[in-house]
BATITI-483857 format. One record per atom (N, C-alpha, C): residue in three letters; x negated, z negated, y negated; atom name. Coordinates in pm, 1 decimal, always signed. Atoms other than C-alpha are relative to their C-alpha. Layout:
// residues N
+-----+----------+----------+----------+----+
:  aa :     east :       up :    north : at :
+-----+----------+----------+----------+----+
: Ala :        X :        Z :        Y : CA :
...
+-----+----------+----------+----------+----+
***
This chain:
// residues 114
+-----+----------+----------+----------+----+
:  aa :     east :       up :    north : at :
+-----+----------+----------+----------+----+
: Met :    -83.3 :     +0.0 :   +117.5 :  N :
: Met :     +0.0 :     +0.0 :     +0.0 : CA :
: Met :    -87.8 :     +0.0 :   -123.9 :  C :
: Ala :    +74.0 :     -7.6 :   +124.7 :  N :
: Ala :   -123.5 :    +87.2 :   -343.3 : CA :
: Ala :    +36.2 :   -119.0 :    -89.1 :  C :
: Glu :    -25.1 :   +108.7 :    +94.2 :  N :
: Glu :   -164.4 :   -204.1 :   -582.6 : CA :
: Glu :    -32.7 :    +50.2 :   -139.4 :  C :
: Ile :    +15.1 :    -46.0 :   +136.6 :  N :
: Ile :   -127.7 :   -142.2 :   -952.4 : CA :
: Ile :    -65.2 :   -109.7 :    -82.3 :  C :
: Asp :    +65.0 :    +92.5 :    +92.4 :  N :
: Asp :   -365.1 :   -309.8 :  -1196.1 : CA :
: Asp :    +77.1 :     +8.6 :   -130.9 :  C :
: Leu :    -86.6 :     -2.2 :   +117.8 :  N :
: Leu :   -114.8 :   -395.9 :  -1469.4 : CA :
: Leu :    -78.1 :     -0.3 :   -130.1 :  C :
: Thr :    +79.6 :     +7.4 :   +122.7 :  N :
: Thr :   -390.8 :   -459.9 :  -1721.2 : CA :
: Thr :    -56.9 :   +137.0 :    -39.1 :  C :
: Lys :    +53.7 :   -133.3 :    +29.9 :  N :
: Lys :   -503.4 :    -95.9 :  -1697.0 : CA :
: Lys :   +107.4 :    +98.6 :    -42.6 :  C :
: Leu :   -108.6 :    -88.3 :    +43.4 :  N :
: Leu :   -162.8 :    +46.6 :  -1782.2 : CA :
: Leu :     -2.6 :     +9.0 :   -151.8 :  C :
: Thr :    +18.0 :    -18.8 :   +143.8 :  N :
: Thr :   -190.1 :   +196.3 :  -2130.1 : CA :
: Thr :   +125.1 :    +50.9 :    -70.8 :  C :
: Lys :   -119.8 :    -55.8 :    +62.5 :  N :
: Lys :   +146.3 :   +361.4 :  -2189.1 : CA :
: Lys :   +110.6 :   -104.8 :     -6.6 :  C :
: Leu :   -115.5 :    +89.4 :     +9.2 :  N :
: Leu :   +466.7 :   +188.0 :  -2296.5 : CA :
: Leu :    +97.9 :    +25.3 :   +113.1 :  C :
: Tyr :    -97.1 :    -37.1 :   -102.4 :  N :
: Tyr :   +677.7 :   +377.5 :  -2044.6 : CA :
: Tyr :    -62.9 :    +95.7 :   +100.7 :  C :
: Tyr :    +45.3 :    -87.5 :   -107.1 :  N :
: Tyr :   +614.7 :   +547.7 :  -1711.4 : CA :
: Tyr :   +121.8 :    +63.9 :    +65.9 :  C :
: Ser :   -110.2 :    -71.1 :    -65.0 :  N :
: Ser :   +833.0 :   +806.9 :  -1540.3 : CA :
: Ser :    +12.1 :    -44.7 :   +145.4 :  C :
: Ile :    -21.9 :    +35.4 :   -140.2 :  N :
: Ile :   +978.8 :   +761.8 :  -1193.9 : CA :
: Ile :   -103.8 :    +68.2 :    +89.4 :  C :
: Gly :   +101.0 :    -71.5 :    -77.3 :  N :
: Gly :   +736.0 :  +1023.3 :  -1061.3 : CA :
: Gly :   -135.8 :    -68.0 :     -7.1 :  C :
: Glu :   +127.3 :    +69.7 :    +17.5 :  N :
: Glu :   +435.0 :   +843.5 :  -1206.9 : CA :
: Glu :     -0.4 :   -131.0 :    +78.7 :  C :
: Leu :     -8.2 :   +129.2 :    -68.3 :  N :
: Leu :   +553.0 :   +510.8 :  -1070.5 : CA :
: Leu :     +2.0 :    +16.6 :   +151.2 :  C :
: Ala :     -3.8 :    -25.6 :   -144.3 :  N :
: Ala :   +632.3 :   +652.5 :   -726.8 : CA :
: Ala :   -140.9 :    +30.1 :    +51.3 :  C :
: Ser :   +137.4 :    -32.7 :    -37.9 :  N :
: Ser :   +280.3 :   +792.1 :   -713.9 : CA :
: Ser :    -88.5 :   -124.8 :     -1.5 :  C :
: Met :    +80.9 :   +122.4 :    +10.0 :  N :
: Met :   +125.6 :   +462.4 :   -827.9 : CA :
: Met :    +27.0 :    -94.9 :   +116.1 :  C :
: Leu :    -37.1 :    +91.8 :   -107.6 :  N :
: Leu :   +316.8 :   +264.0 :   -563.7 : CA :
: Leu :     -8.0 :    +64.9 :   +138.2 :  C :
: Asp :     +6.9 :    -76.1 :   -124.5 :  N :
: Asp :   +277.5 :   +534.6 :   -298.2 : CA :
: Asp :   +131.3 :     -9.6 :    +78.9 :  C :
: Val :   -132.9 :     -3.1 :    -60.3 :  N :
: Val :   +652.5 :   +550.8 :   -231.5 : CA :
: Val :    +74.4 :   +121.9 :    -54.9 :  C :
: Asn :    -83.1 :   -109.2 :    +49.4 :  N :
: Asn :   +925.4 :   +811.4 :   -277.3 : CA :
: Asn :    +81.8 :    -44.8 :   -119.9 :  C :
: Ala :    -84.2 :    +29.9 :   +115.7 :  N :
: Ala :  +1119.6 :   +830.4 :   -603.5 : CA :
: Ala :   +138.8 :    -45.1 :    +44.8 :  C :
: Ser :   -132.6 :    +38.9 :    -49.6 :  N :
: Ser :  +1437.6 :   +800.8 :   -397.5 : CA :
: Ser :     +3.1 :   -147.9 :    +38.1 :  C :
: Leu :     +6.7 :   +142.9 :    -33.9 :  N :
: Leu :  +1321.7 :   +457.6 :   -276.7 : CA :
: Leu :    +10.4 :    -84.7 :   -126.8 :  C :
: Leu :     -8.1 :    +73.1 :   +126.4 :  N :
: Leu :  +1276.6 :   +344.7 :   -637.0 : CA :
: Leu :   +144.0 :     +0.5 :    -52.7 :  C :
: Arg :   -140.5 :     -6.7 :    +42.6 :  N :
: Arg :  +1629.4 :   +464.7 :   -720.4 : CA :
: Arg :    +87.0 :    -92.2 :    +86.0 :  C :
: Phe :    -73.9 :    +88.0 :    -90.7 :  N :
: Phe :  +1761.7 :   +279.2 :   -413.6 : CA :
: Phe :    -21.4 :   -145.9 :    -39.3 :  C :
: Trp :    +29.6 :   +137.3 :    +38.6 :  N :
: Trp :  +1584.5 :    -41.1 :   -515.5 : CA :
: Trp :    +68.2 :    -34.6 :   -132.2 :  C :
: Glu :    -67.1 :    +24.3 :   +127.3 :  N :
: Glu :  +1729.7 :     -3.9 :   -864.8 : CA :
: Glu :   +147.1 :    -37.3 :    +22.7 :  C :
: Lys :   -139.6 :    +31.5 :    -31.9 :  N :
: Lys :  +2079.4 :     -9.1 :   -712.7 : CA :
: Lys :    +12.1 :   -136.7 :    +67.7 :  C :
: Glu :     -5.5 :   +123.5 :    -78.0 :  N :
: Glu :  +1997.8 :   -305.0 :   -486.8 : CA :
: Glu :    -41.2 :   -124.8 :    -78.7 :  C :
: Phe :    +54.5 :   +114.0 :    +73.6 :  N :
: Phe :  +1810.0 :   -530.2 :   -730.2 : CA :
: Phe :    +46.7 :     +6.9 :   -145.0 :  C :
: Gln :    -57.7 :     -4.4 :   +134.0 :  N :
: Gln :  +2009.9 :   -603.9 :  -1043.8 : CA :
: Gln :    -99.9 :    -36.5 :   -109.3 :  C :
: Glu :   +102.6 :    +34.3 :    +98.0 :  N :
: Glu :  +1698.6 :   -744.4 :  -1214.8 : CA :
: Glu :    -72.9 :   +124.3 :    -50.3 :  C :
: Leu :    +70.9 :   -123.4 :    +32.4 :  N :
: Leu :  +1558.0 :   -392.9 :  -1218.1 : CA :
: Leu :    +93.2 :    +93.5 :    -76.0 :  C :
: Gln :    -82.2 :    -86.2 :    +83.7 :  N :
: Gln :  +1706.7 :   -198.1 :  -1506.0 : CA :
: Gln :    -89.2 :    +76.6 :    -96.0 :  C :
: Pro :    +87.1 :    -76.7 :    +88.9 :  N :
: Pro :  +1466.1 :    +62.7 :  -1641.0 : CA :
: Pro :    +80.9 :    +67.0 :   -110.6 :  C :
: Lys :    -61.4 :    -71.2 :   +111.9 :  N :
: Lys :  +1543.3 :   +219.2 :  -1974.5 : CA :
: Lys :    +22.5 :   +144.3 :    +42.8 :  C :
: Lys :    -26.5 :   -140.4 :    -32.1 :  N :
: Lys :  +1699.3 :   +565.4 :  -1951.4 : CA :
: Lys :    +10.0 :    +79.9 :   -128.9 :  C :
: Thr :     -8.2 :    -89.4 :   +114.4 :  N :
: Thr :  +1662.7 :   +856.4 :  -2190.6 : CA :
: Thr :   +140.7 :    +58.5 :     -7.3 :  C :
: Gln :   -130.2 :    -65.4 :    +13.8 :  N :
: Gln :  +1960.0 :  +1056.2 :  -2316.5 : CA :
: Gln :    +27.9 :    +93.6 :   +117.3 :  C :
: Lys :    -15.2 :    -89.8 :   -116.2 :  N :
: Lys :  +1897.9 :  +1294.8 :  -2026.6 : CA :
: Lys :    +14.0 :    -77.0 :   +131.0 :  C :
: Gly :    -12.5 :    +81.1 :   -119.8 :  N :
: Gly :  +1908.5 :  +1004.4 :  -1781.2 : CA :
: Gly :   -130.6 :    -24.6 :    +73.3 :  C :
: Asn :   +130.6 :    +23.5 :    -62.8 :  N :
: Asn :  +1535.6 :   +998.8 :  -1704.8 : CA :
: Asn :    -37.8 :   -146.9 :    -15.4 :  C :
: Arg :    +39.1 :   +140.3 :     +1.2 :  N :
: Arg :  +1412.3 :   +652.1 :  -1613.3 : CA :
: Arg :   -135.3 :    -17.4 :    -67.0 :  C :
: Gln :   +125.7 :    +34.8 :    +64.4 :  N :
: Gln :  +1138.9 :   +491.8 :  -1821.7 : CA :
: Gln :    -31.8 :   -144.5 :    +36.3 :  C :
: Tyr :    +37.2 :   +130.9 :    -51.8 :  N :
: Tyr :   +962.9 :   +198.1 :  -1659.1 : CA :
: Tyr :   -104.5 :    -65.9 :    -89.4 :  C :
: Thr :    +95.7 :    +79.5 :    +77.5 :  N :
: Thr :   +785.0 :    -74.4 :  -1857.8 : CA :
: Thr :    -92.6 :    -74.0 :    +96.8 :  C :
: Lys :    +89.9 :    +80.8 :    -83.1 :  N :
: Lys :   +503.4 :   -297.3 :  -1733.2 : CA :
: Lys :    +78.9 :   -107.0 :    +75.1 :  C :
: Lys :    -83.2 :   +102.2 :    -63.8 :  N :
: Lys :   +765.5 :   -563.6 :  -1660.1 : CA :
: Lys :    +73.3 :    +59.7 :   +120.4 :  C :
: Asp :    -68.0 :    -68.4 :   -110.9 :  N :
: Asp :   +962.1 :   -314.7 :  -1445.6 : CA :
: Asp :    -98.8 :    +27.9 :   +113.2 :  C :
: Ile :   +101.9 :    -34.0 :    -99.1 :  N :
: Ile :   +642.5 :   -209.7 :  -1270.3 : CA :
: Ile :    -42.2 :   -124.3 :    +78.0 :  C :
: Ala :    +36.8 :   +125.5 :    -67.5 :  N :
: Ala :   +546.3 :   -571.0 :  -1195.0 : CA :
: Ala :   +109.0 :    -40.3 :    +98.7 :  C :
: Leu :   -110.8 :    +34.3 :    -88.3 :  N :
: Leu :   +892.6 :   -632.0 :  -1048.1 : CA :
: Leu :     +3.7 :    +93.0 :   +121.0 :  C :
: Leu :     -0.2 :    -95.2 :   -111.6 :  N :
: Leu :   +879.8 :   -314.7 :   -838.3 : CA :
: Leu :   -116.6 :    -24.6 :    +94.5 :  C :
: Gln :   +115.1 :    +30.1 :    -85.4 :  N :
: Gln :   +535.0 :   -405.0 :   -714.0 : CA :
: Gln :    +29.7 :   -122.9 :    +86.3 :  C :
: Arg :    -37.8 :   +120.4 :    -75.8 :  N :
: Arg :   +668.1 :   -747.6 :   -610.5 : CA :
: Arg :    +99.4 :    +34.6 :   +110.2 :  C :
: Ile :    -98.2 :    -43.8 :   -100.0 :  N :
: Ile :   +965.7 :   -587.9 :   -432.7 : CA :
: Ile :    -70.6 :    +75.1 :   +111.9 :  C :
: Asn :    +74.0 :    -79.1 :    -97.6 :  N :
: Asn :   +730.6 :   -345.9 :   -260.9 : CA :
: Asn :    -78.7 :    -90.3 :    +94.8 :  C :
: Ile :    +76.5 :    +93.2 :    -83.0 :  N :
: Ile :   +511.1 :   -631.8 :   -137.7 : CA :
: Ile :    +92.8 :    -74.6 :    +95.3 :  C :
: Leu :    -93.4 :    +76.1 :    -83.0 :  N :
: Leu :   +809.0 :   -833.0 :    -14.0 : CA :
: Leu :    +55.7 :    +84.6 :   +113.9 :  C :
: Val :    -67.0 :    -84.0 :   -100.0 :  N :
: Val :   +972.8 :   -543.0 :   +169.8 : CA :
: Val :   -100.1 :    +68.7 :    +92.2 :  C :
: Lys :    +92.0 :    -81.4 :    -80.3 :  N :
: Lys :   +679.7 :   -329.5 :   +284.7 : CA :
: Lys :   -108.9 :    -81.9 :    +68.2 :  C :
: Gln :   +111.8 :    +75.5 :    -57.5 :  N :
: Gln :   +397.2 :   -579.5 :   +338.0 : CA :
: Gln :    +46.9 :   -121.9 :    +77.9 :  C :
: Gln :    -39.5 :   +125.8 :    -61.0 :  N :
: Gln :   +574.6 :   -902.6 :   +416.5 : CA :
: Gln :   +121.0 :    +13.8 :    +91.8 :  C :
: Gly :   -105.6 :    -27.4 :    -96.2 :  N :
: Gly :   +862.5 :   -744.9 :   +609.1 : CA :
: Gly :   +135.8 :    -61.1 :    -29.9 :  C :
: Tyr :   -131.1 :    +54.2 :    +35.2 :  N :
: Tyr :  +1153.8 :   -896.9 :   +419.3 : CA :
: Tyr :   +106.0 :   +110.0 :     +3.1 :  C :
: Thr :   -113.5 :    -90.1 :    +15.5 :  N :
: Thr :  +1494.8 :   -735.2 :   +440.3 : CA :
: Thr :    +30.7 :     +7.1 :   -149.5 :  C :
: Ile :    -39.0 :     -9.1 :   +140.5 :  N :
: Ile :  +1652.9 :   -626.8 :   +112.4 : CA :
: Ile :    +59.1 :   -133.8 :    -45.2 :  C :
: Gln :    -60.7 :   +128.3 :    +36.4 :  N :
: Gln :  +1861.8 :   -945.8 :   +111.2 : CA :
: Gln :   -104.9 :   -110.9 :     -6.5 :  C :
: Gly :   +107.5 :    +99.3 :     +1.3 :  N :
: Gly :  +1555.5 :  -1154.6 :   +196.2 : CA :
: Gly :    -85.9 :    +11.8 :   -125.1 :  C :
: Ala :    +78.3 :    -22.5 :   +121.6 :  N :
: Ala :  +1362.7 :   -996.6 :    -91.1 : CA :
: Ala :    +77.8 :    -47.6 :   -122.5 :  C :
: Lys :    -84.0 :    +47.8 :   +110.9 :  N :
: Lys :  +1655.4 :  -1064.9 :   -325.8 : CA :
: Lys :     -6.4 :   -151.9 :     -8.9 :  C :
: Asp :     +4.7 :   +146.2 :     -3.7 :  N :
: Asp :  +1655.6 :  -1429.0 :   -215.9 : CA :
: Asp :   -133.9 :    -51.9 :    -51.5 :  C :
: Gln :   +133.5 :    +42.2 :    +44.8 :  N :
: Gln :  +1279.8 :  -1458.4 :   -272.3 : CA :
: Gln :    -14.6 :    +16.2 :   -151.0 :  C :
: Leu :    +10.0 :    -22.2 :   +143.9 :  N :
: Leu :  +1308.0 :  -1310.2 :   -620.0 : CA :
: Leu :    +81.0 :   -102.8 :    -78.0 :  C :
: Lys :    -83.0 :   +100.4 :    +67.6 :  N :
: Lys :  +1583.7 :  -1556.7 :   -709.4 : CA :
: Lys :    -68.5 :   -136.1 :     -0.4 :  C :
: Leu :    +70.2 :   +127.9 :     -8.1 :  N :
: Leu :  +1363.5 :  -1846.7 :   -600.9 : CA :
: Leu :   -109.1 :    -13.4 :   -105.6 :  C :
: Arg :   +114.0 :     +0.9 :    +91.1 :  N :
: Arg :  +1090.0 :  -1748.8 :   -842.4 : CA :
: Arg :    +37.1 :    +67.5 :   -131.1 :  C :
: Asp :    -21.7 :    -55.0 :   +133.2 :  N :
: Asp :  +1104.1 :  -1682.5 :  -1214.3 : CA :
: Asp :    -79.9 :   +130.3 :    -12.9 :  C :
: Pro :    +71.1 :   -128.3 :    +12.5 :  N :
: Pro :  +1018.7 :  -1313.1 :  -1276.3 : CA :
: Pro :   -117.3 :     -5.6 :    -97.3 :  C :
: Lys :   +110.0 :    +10.7 :    +95.7 :  N :
: Lys :   +803.3 :  -1410.2 :  -1574.8 : CA :
: Lys :   -122.4 :    -60.6 :    +66.5 :  C :
: Ile :   +110.8 :    +64.6 :    -70.7 :  N :
: Ile :   +592.0 :  -1637.3 :  -1354.7 : CA :
: Ile :    -63.4 :    +97.9 :    +98.4 :  C :
: Ile :    +51.5 :    -99.1 :    -94.6 :  N :
: Ile :   +561.1 :  -1365.2 :  -1090.5 : CA :
: Ile :    -87.3 :   +101.7 :    -72.2 :  C :
: Ser :    +75.8 :    -97.5 :    +77.8 :  N :
: Ser :   +446.0 :  -1116.2 :  -1353.7 : CA :
: Ser :   -133.4 :    -59.1 :    -45.8 :  C :
: Glu :   +123.2 :    +65.4 :    +43.5 :  N :
: Glu :   +192.7 :  -1363.3 :  -1490.7 : CA :
: Glu :    -96.1 :    -20.0 :   +116.2 :  C :
: Glu :    +84.5 :    +19.0 :   -117.6 :  N :
: Glu :    +65.1 :  -1440.0 :  -1140.0 : CA :
: Glu :    -65.9 :   +132.2 :    +40.7 :  C :
: Met :    +55.2 :   -130.0 :    -37.3 :  N :
: Met :    +19.6 :  -1069.5 :  -1069.1 : CA :
: Met :   -109.0 :    +41.6 :    -97.5 :  C :
: Glu :   +103.0 :    -30.9 :    +97.7 :  N :
: Glu :   -175.2 :  -1028.7 :  -1393.5 : CA :
: Glu :   -126.6 :    -81.2 :    +28.1 :  C :
: Val :   +115.0 :    +84.7 :    -33.4 :  N :
: Val :   -400.6 :  -1319.9 :  -1292.6 : CA :
: Val :    -72.9 :    +57.9 :   +121.3 :  C :
: Val :    +60.3 :    -60.3 :   -118.7 :  N :
: Val :   -458.5 :  -1160.5 :   -952.1 : CA :
: Val :    -76.4 :   +126.0 :    -38.5 :  C :
: Asp :    +68.7 :   -120.7 :    +45.7 :  N :
: Asp :   -547.0 :   -831.9 :  -1123.9 : CA :
: Asp :   -130.8 :    -34.8 :    -70.5 :  C :
: Arg :   +122.2 :    +41.7 :    +70.7 :  N :
: Arg :   -794.9 :  -1009.4 :  -1350.9 : CA :
: Arg :   -105.2 :    -50.4 :    +98.0 :  C :
: Leu :    +93.8 :    +50.6 :   -100.3 :  N :
: Leu :   -951.0 :  -1188.1 :  -1054.1 : CA :
: Leu :    -62.5 :   +113.5 :    +80.8 :  C :
: Lys :    +54.5 :   -115.1 :    -72.8 :  N :
: Lys :   -990.4 :   -858.1 :   -870.8 : CA :
: Lys :   -106.9 :    +70.5 :    -82.3 :  C :
: Arg :    +98.9 :    -64.5 :    +86.7 :  N :
: Arg :  -1171.7 :   -710.2 :  -1171.2 : CA :
: Arg :   -127.7 :    -84.6 :     -7.5 :  C :
: Ile :   +116.0 :    +90.0 :     +3.5 :  N :
: Ile :  -1399.1 :  -1015.8 :  -1191.1 : CA :
: Ile :    -78.7 :    +11.0 :   +130.1 :  C :
: Arg :    +65.2 :    -13.1 :   -130.4 :  N :
: Arg :  -1471.5 :   -988.2 :   -819.4 : CA :
: Arg :    -80.2 :   +129.3 :     +6.5 :  C :
: Gln :    +68.6 :   -128.4 :     -1.7 :  N :
: Gln :  -1560.3 :   -621.0 :   -860.8 : CA :
: Gln :   -126.1 :     -5.1 :    -85.6 :  C :
: Lys :   +118.3 :    +12.8 :    +86.5 :  N :
: Lys :  -1796.0 :   -703.1 :  -1147.5 : CA :
: Lys :   -108.8 :    -82.1 :    +67.6 :  C :
: Leu :    +97.5 :    +82.7 :    -71.6 :  N :
: Leu :  -1961.4 :   -974.3 :   -939.4 : CA :
: Leu :    -67.6 :    +79.0 :   +112.2 :  C :
: Ile :    +57.2 :    -84.4 :   -105.8 :  N :
: Ile :  -2010.6 :   -729.5 :   -651.6 : CA :
: Ile :   -101.3 :    +96.9 :    -59.4 :  C :
: Glu :    +91.9 :    -92.3 :    +66.4 :  N :
: Glu :  -2169.1 :   -480.5 :   -893.2 : CA :
: Glu :   -127.7 :    -70.8 :    -44.0 :  C :
: Leu :   +117.5 :    +77.3 :    +40.1 :  N :
: Leu :  -2400.1 :   -750.2 :  -1031.8 : CA :
: Leu :    -87.9 :    -34.5 :   +119.7 :  C :
: Lys :    +76.0 :    +35.1 :   -120.7 :  N :
: Lys :  -2501.0 :   -855.3 :   -682.1 : CA :
: Lys :    -79.7 :   +121.2 :    +49.5 :  C :
: Lys :    +69.8 :   -121.8 :    -42.1 :  N :
: Lys :  -2589.2 :   -493.9 :   -596.0 : CA :
: Lys :   -121.8 :    +26.0 :    -88.1 :  C :
: Lys :   +112.4 :    -19.8 :    +90.5 :  N :
: Lys :  -2810.7 :   -474.2 :   -904.4 : CA :
: Lys :   -114.2 :    -96.5 :    +29.0 :  C :
: Leu :   +101.9 :   +100.7 :    -30.1 :  N :
: Leu :  -2991.5 :   -791.8 :   -800.7 : CA :
: Leu :    -71.4 :    +24.7 :   +131.3 :  C :
: Asp :    +59.5 :    -26.5 :   -132.8 :  N :
: Asp :  -3054.3 :   -672.5 :   -445.0 : CA :
: Asp :   -107.3 :   +105.3 :     -3.7 :  C :
+-----+----------+----------+----------+----+
***
């Protein structure tokens, strides 16, 4: 599963195609999840094109982890999301992203020292 480094996202909005590619899933799955998870409400243009924010992306990444990696059913994933504040989840994911970048820098430094 592809993990998205939220700190490297530079645009305000991402299309469904861009997001599907980032998460390595089909756009139809993202549309399905939008129907199933009421917390997920991407902005839509006048033409009906979805525009995903970093907050939407963090939520979709969490859903993806719950369903694809951890094997939760849709209802199980909904229950897990209700147990945890979405803001806290988003902040935790940002911390994990920062830690991954720090780890990568440490690996690079270690290679230089060897």
